[in-house]
N, CA, C and O atoms as a GROMACS GRO file, in nm:
protein
  288
    1UNK      N    1   2.988   2.460   2.875
    1UNK     CA    2   3.053   2.335   2.903
    1UNK      C    3   3.140   2.290   2.786
    1UNK      O    4   3.242   2.224   2.808
    2UNK      N    5   3.102   2.323   2.664
    2UNK     CA    6   3.175   2.277   2.546
    2UNK      C    7   3.323   2.316   2.550
    2UNK      O    8   3.408   2.231   2.519
    3UNK      N    9   3.359   2.440   2.586
    3UNK     CA   10   3.502   2.475   2.587
    3UNK      C   11   3.585   2.394   2.686
    3UNK      O   12   3.708   2.388   2.674
    4UNK      N   13   3.520   2.333   2.784
    4UNK     CA   14   3.593   2.257   2.886
    4UNK      C   15   3.613   2.111   2.849
    4UNK      O   16   3.691   2.042   2.915
    5UNK      N   17   3.546   2.064   2.747
    5UNK     CA   18   3.552   1.922   2.711
    5UNK      C   19   3.649   1.895   2.598
    5UNK      O   20   3.672   1.980   2.512
    6UNK      N   21   3.706   1.776   2.599
    6UNK     CA   22   3.792   1.730   2.491
    6UNK      C   23   3.703   1.692   2.373
    6UNK      O   24   3.586   1.657   2.392
    7UNK      N   25   3.756   1.699   2.252
    7UNK     CA   26   3.677   1.675   2.131
    7UNK      C   27   3.606   1.539   2.132
    7UNK      O   28   3.493   1.529   2.085
    8UNK      N   29   3.670   1.435   2.185
    8UNK     CA   30   3.605   1.305   2.186
    8UNK      C   31   3.484   1.302   2.280
    8UNK      O   32   3.387   1.232   2.252
    9UNK      N   33   3.489   1.376   2.388
    9UNK     CA   34   3.375   1.384   2.480
    9UNK      C   35   3.263   1.469   2.419
    9UNK      O   36   3.145   1.441   2.440
   10UNK      N   37   3.300   1.571   2.345
   10UNK     CA   38   3.200   1.652   2.276
   10UNK      C   39   3.127   1.564   2.175
   10UNK      O   40   3.004   1.569   2.164
   11UNK      N   41   3.203   1.485   2.101
   11UNK     CA   42   3.143   1.395   2.002
   11UNK      C   43   3.051   1.293   2.068
   11UNK      O   44   2.944   1.264   2.016
   12UNK      N   45   3.093   1.242   2.179
   12UNK     CA   46   3.015   1.137   2.248
   12UNK      C   47   2.891   1.191   2.317
   12UNK      O   48   2.784   1.129   2.309
   13UNK      N   49   2.902   1.304   2.385
   13UNK     CA   50   2.793   1.351   2.470
   13UNK      C   51   2.715   1.472   2.416
   13UNK      O   52   2.594   1.480   2.437
   14UNK      N   53   2.781   1.562   2.348
   14UNK     CA   54   2.717   1.686   2.306
   14UNK      C   55   2.657   1.676   2.167
   14UNK      O   56   2.544   1.720   2.145
   15UNK      N   57   2.729   1.621   2.073
   15UNK     CA   58   2.683   1.614   1.935
   15UNK      C   59   2.547   1.546   1.921
   15UNK      O   60   2.462   1.598   1.850
   16UNK      N   61   2.523   1.432   1.985
   16UNK     CA   62   2.390   1.371   1.971
   16UNK      C   63   2.276   1.463   2.016
   16UNK      O   64   2.169   1.464   1.955
   17UNK      N   65   2.298   1.539   2.120
   17UNK     CA   66   2.197   1.634   2.167
   17UNK      C   67   2.176   1.746   2.067
   17UNK      O   68   2.063   1.787   2.042
   18UNK      N   69   2.284   1.797   2.010
   18UNK     CA   70   2.274   1.903   1.911
   18UNK      C   71   2.203   1.856   1.784
   18UNK      O   72   2.121   1.927   1.727
   19UNK      N   73   2.235   1.734   1.741
   19UNK     CA   74   2.171   1.678   1.622
   19UNK      C   75   2.022   1.662   1.648
   19UNK      O   76   1.940   1.693   1.561
   20UNK      N   77   1.987   1.614   1.765
   20UNK     CA   78   1.845   1.596   1.800
   20UNK      C   79   1.774   1.732   1.805
   20UNK      O   80   1.660   1.744   1.760
   21UNK      N   81   1.840   1.833   1.860
   21UNK     CA   82   1.779   1.965   1.872
   21UNK      C   83   1.757   2.030   1.736
   21UNK      O   84   1.671   2.117   1.722
   22UNK      N   85   1.833   1.990   1.635
   22UNK     CA   86   1.814   2.045   1.500
   22UNK      C   87   1.676   2.011   1.446
   22UNK      O   88   1.623   2.084   1.361
   23UNK      N   89   1.617   1.903   1.492
   23UNK     CA   90   1.486   1.865   1.441
   23UNK      C   91   1.377   1.877   1.548
   23UNK      O   92   1.272   1.814   1.538
   24UNK      N   93   1.403   1.957   1.648
   24UNK     CA   94   1.303   1.980   1.752
   24UNK      C   95   1.178   2.045   1.692
   24UNK      O   96   1.187   2.115   1.592
   25UNK      N   97   1.064   2.022   1.754
   25UNK     CA   98   0.938   2.078   1.704
   25UNK      C   99   0.929   2.230   1.724
   25UNK      O  100   0.856   2.298   1.654
   26UNK      N  101   1.005   2.281   1.821
   26UNK     CA  102   0.998   2.423   1.855
   26UNK      C  103   1.105   2.500   1.776
   26UNK      O  104   1.224   2.475   1.794
   27UNK      N  105   1.064   2.593   1.692
   27UNK     CA  106   1.161   2.667   1.611
   27UNK      C  107   1.266   2.741   1.694
   27UNK      O  108   1.382   2.751   1.652
   28UNK      N  109   1.229   2.792   1.810
   28UNK     CA  110   1.328   2.862   1.894
   28UNK      C  111   1.440   2.769   1.938
   28UNK      O  112   1.554   2.811   1.951
   29UNK      N  113   1.408   2.644   1.962
   29UNK     CA  114   1.510   2.546   1.998
   29UNK      C  115   1.603   2.526   1.878
   29UNK      O  116   1.725   2.519   1.895
   30UNK      N  117   1.546   2.515   1.759
   30UNK     CA  118   1.626   2.493   1.640
   30UNK      C  119   1.722   2.608   1.611
   30UNK      O  120   1.841   2.585   1.586
   31UNK      N  121   1.672   2.732   1.615
   31UNK     CA  122   1.765   2.840   1.581
   31UNK      C  123   1.863   2.872   1.694
   31UNK      O  124   1.975   2.916   1.667
   32UNK      N  125   1.823   2.852   1.818
   32UNK     CA  126   1.917   2.870   1.928
   32UNK      C  127   2.026   2.763   1.921
   32UNK      O  128   2.143   2.791   1.949
   33UNK      N  129   1.989   2.644   1.884
   33UNK     CA  130   2.084   2.536   1.865
   33UNK      C  131   2.184   2.572   1.754
   33UNK      O  132   2.304   2.549   1.769
   34UNK      N  133   2.134   2.626   1.644
   34UNK     CA  134   2.222   2.666   1.534
   34UNK      C  135   2.320   2.774   1.577
   34UNK      O  136   2.437   2.772   1.538
   35UNK      N  137   2.272   2.868   1.656
   35UNK     CA  138   2.360   2.974   1.707
   35UNK      C  139   2.468   2.915   1.797
   35UNK      O  140   2.584   2.957   1.791
   36UNK      N  141   2.432   2.819   1.879
   36UNK     CA  142   2.527   2.754   1.969
   36UNK      C  143   2.632   2.676   1.888
   36UNK      O  144   2.751   2.681   1.918
   37UNK      N  145   2.586   2.606   1.787
   37UNK     CA  146   2.679   2.532   1.701
   37UNK      C  147   2.778   2.628   1.636
   37UNK      O  148   2.898   2.601   1.634
   38UNK      N  149   2.729   2.738   1.584
   38UNK     CA  150   2.817   2.836   1.520
   38UNK      C  151   2.918   2.893   1.618
   38UNK      O  152   3.035   2.913   1.583
   39UNK      N  153   2.875   2.920   1.738
   39UNK     CA  154   2.962   2.976   1.840
   39UNK      C  155   3.077   2.882   1.876
   39UNK      O  156   3.188   2.927   1.906
   40UNK      N  157   3.051   2.753   1.874
   40UNK     CA  158   3.150   2.654   1.919
   40UNK      C  159   3.200   2.562   1.808
   40UNK      O  160   3.256   2.456   1.837
   41UNK      N  161   3.181   2.600   1.682
   41UNK     CA  162   3.215   2.508   1.573
   41UNK      C  163   3.362   2.467   1.571
   41UNK      O  164   3.394   2.359   1.521
   42UNK      N  165   3.450   2.547   1.622
   42UNK     CA  166   3.592   2.510   1.625
   42UNK      C  167   3.622   2.404   1.732
   42UNK      O  168   3.730   2.345   1.731
   43UNK      N  169   3.530   2.381   1.822
   43UNK     CA  170   3.550   2.282   1.928
   43UNK      C  171   3.515   2.140   1.884
   43UNK      O  172   3.553   2.044   1.950
   44UNK      N  173   3.443   2.128   1.773
   44UNK     CA  174   3.400   1.996   1.727
   44UNK      C  175   3.508   1.929   1.644
   44UNK      O  176   3.586   1.995   1.575
   45UNK      N  177   3.512   1.798   1.651
   45UNK     CA  178   3.593   1.720   1.559
   45UNK      C  179   3.540   1.751   1.419
   45UNK      O  180   3.419   1.740   1.395
   46UNK      N  181   3.626   1.791   1.328
   46UNK     CA  182   3.580   1.840   1.198
   46UNK      C  183   3.512   1.733   1.114
   46UNK      O  184   3.419   1.764   1.039
   47UNK      N  185   3.555   1.608   1.125
   47UNK     CA  186   3.487   1.501   1.052
   47UNK      C  187   3.346   1.481   1.105
   47UNK      O  188   3.251   1.466   1.028
   48UNK      N  189   3.332   1.481   1.235
   48UNK     CA  190   3.201   1.467   1.297
   48UNK      C  191   3.114   1.586   1.260
   48UNK      O  192   2.996   1.569   1.230
   49UNK      N  193   3.171   1.703   1.262
   49UNK     CA  194   3.096   1.824   1.226
   49UNK      C  195   3.041   1.812   1.084
   49UNK      O  196   2.923   1.838   1.061
   50UNK      N  197   3.125   1.772   0.991
   50UNK     CA  198   3.084   1.762   0.850
   50UNK      C  199   2.985   1.649   0.827
   50UNK      O  200   2.893   1.663   0.745
   51UNK      N  201   3.002   1.538   0.897
   51UNK     CA  202   2.919   1.420   0.871
   51UNK      C  203   2.787   1.420   0.947
   51UNK      O  204   2.688   1.365   0.898
   52UNK      N  205   2.784   1.478   1.066
   52UNK     CA  206   2.664   1.466   1.149
   52UNK      C  207   2.589   1.597   1.171
   52UNK      O  208   2.466   1.597   1.178
   53UNK      N  209   2.660   1.707   1.180
   53UNK     CA  210   2.595   1.833   1.212
   53UNK      C  211   2.556   1.910   1.086
   53UNK      O  212   2.444   1.958   1.075
   54UNK      N  213   2.648   1.922   0.992
   54UNK     CA  214   2.622   2.000   0.871
   54UNK      C  215   2.498   1.949   0.795
   54UNK      O  216   2.418   2.031   0.751
   55UNK      N  217   2.479   1.818   0.778
   55UNK     CA  218   2.357   1.774   0.709
   55UNK      C  219   2.228   1.819   0.778
   55UNK      O  220   2.130   1.851   0.712
   56UNK      N  221   2.228   1.822   0.909
   56UNK     CA  222   2.111   1.867   0.983
   56UNK      C  223   2.089   2.017   0.964
   56UNK      O  224   1.975   2.062   0.950
   57UNK      N  225   2.197   2.092   0.964
   57UNK     CA  226   2.185   2.236   0.942
   57UNK      C  227   2.135   2.265   0.800
   57UNK      O  228   2.057   2.359   0.780
   58UNK      N  229   2.178   2.186   0.704
   58UNK     CA  230   2.130   2.205   0.566
   58UNK      C  231   1.980   2.180   0.556
   58UNK      O  232   1.910   2.250   0.484
   59UNK      N  233   1.932   2.081   0.630
   59UNK     CA  234   1.787   2.058   0.633
   59UNK      C  235   1.714   2.178   0.691
   59UNK      O  236   1.608   2.218   0.642
   60UNK      N  237   1.772   2.236   0.794
   60UNK     CA  238   1.710   2.352   0.858
   60UNK      C  239   1.714   2.477   0.770
   60UNK      O  240   1.632   2.567   0.785
   61UNK      N  241   1.808   2.482   0.677
   61UNK     CA  242   1.816   2.596   0.587
   61UNK      C  243   1.693   2.607   0.497
   61UNK      O  244   1.662   2.714   0.446
   62UNK      N  245   1.624   2.496   0.479
   62UNK     CA  246   1.503   2.498   0.396
   62UNK      C  247   1.376   2.501   0.481
   62UNK      O  248   1.266   2.473   0.432
   63UNK      N  249   1.392   2.536   0.606
   63UNK     CA  250   1.277   2.544   0.697
   63UNK      C  251   1.182   2.657   0.656
   63UNK      O  252   1.225   2.758   0.601
   64UNK      N  253   1.056   2.638   0.684
   64UNK     CA  254   0.957   2.742   0.659
   64UNK      C  255   0.968   2.857   0.758
   64UNK      O  256   0.917   2.966   0.732
   65UNK      N  257   1.034   2.834   0.870
   65UNK     CA  258   1.056   2.939   0.969
   65UNK      C  259   1.180   3.019   0.927
   65UNK      O  260   1.289   2.964   0.919
   66UNK      N  261   1.162   3.146   0.902
   66UNK     CA  262   1.273   3.227   0.850
   66UNK      C  263   1.390   3.238   0.946
   66UNK      O  264   1.504   3.245   0.902
   67UNK      N  265   1.365   3.240   1.077
   67UNK     CA  266   1.475   3.247   1.173
   67UNK      C  267   1.556   3.117   1.175
   67UNK      O  268   1.679   3.120   1.180
   68UNK      N  269   1.488   3.005   1.170
   68UNK     CA  270   1.555   2.875   1.167
   68UNK      C  271   1.643   2.868   1.042
   68UNK      O  272   1.760   2.829   1.050
   69UNK      N  273   1.587   2.903   0.928
   69UNK     CA  274   1.663   2.900   0.802
   69UNK      C  275   1.782   2.995   0.806
   69UNK      O  276   1.890   2.960   0.759
   70UNK      N  277   1.764   3.114   0.861
   70UNK     CA  278   1.871   3.213   0.865
   70UNK      C  279   1.989   3.165   0.951
   70UNK      O  280   2.104   3.171   0.908
   71UNK      N  281   1.960   3.118   1.070
   71UNK     CA  282   2.068   3.080   1.161
   71UNK      C  283   2.132   2.948   1.121
   71UNK      O  284   2.248   2.924   1.156
   72UNK      N  285   2.060   2.864   1.050
   72UNK     CA  286   2.119   2.739   1.002
   72UNK      C  287   2.223   2.771   0.896
   72UNK      O  288   2.285   2.680   0.841
   0.00000   0.00000   0.00000
């Protein structure tokens, strides 16, 4: 769905879900989310990406789960 949406709609509807998924209790959700973010990073508004998504990914980089840390 991300490639079909305009950047402002991605920011409004998709980014909050992705940010929330970064701190999900299930590690598979976290690393799958990171893979999805990486796949579509050019679709995000770059300011929003830097301010809202990157900080969450940095937190995941220090995760005790090696897959979560790797994909973040």
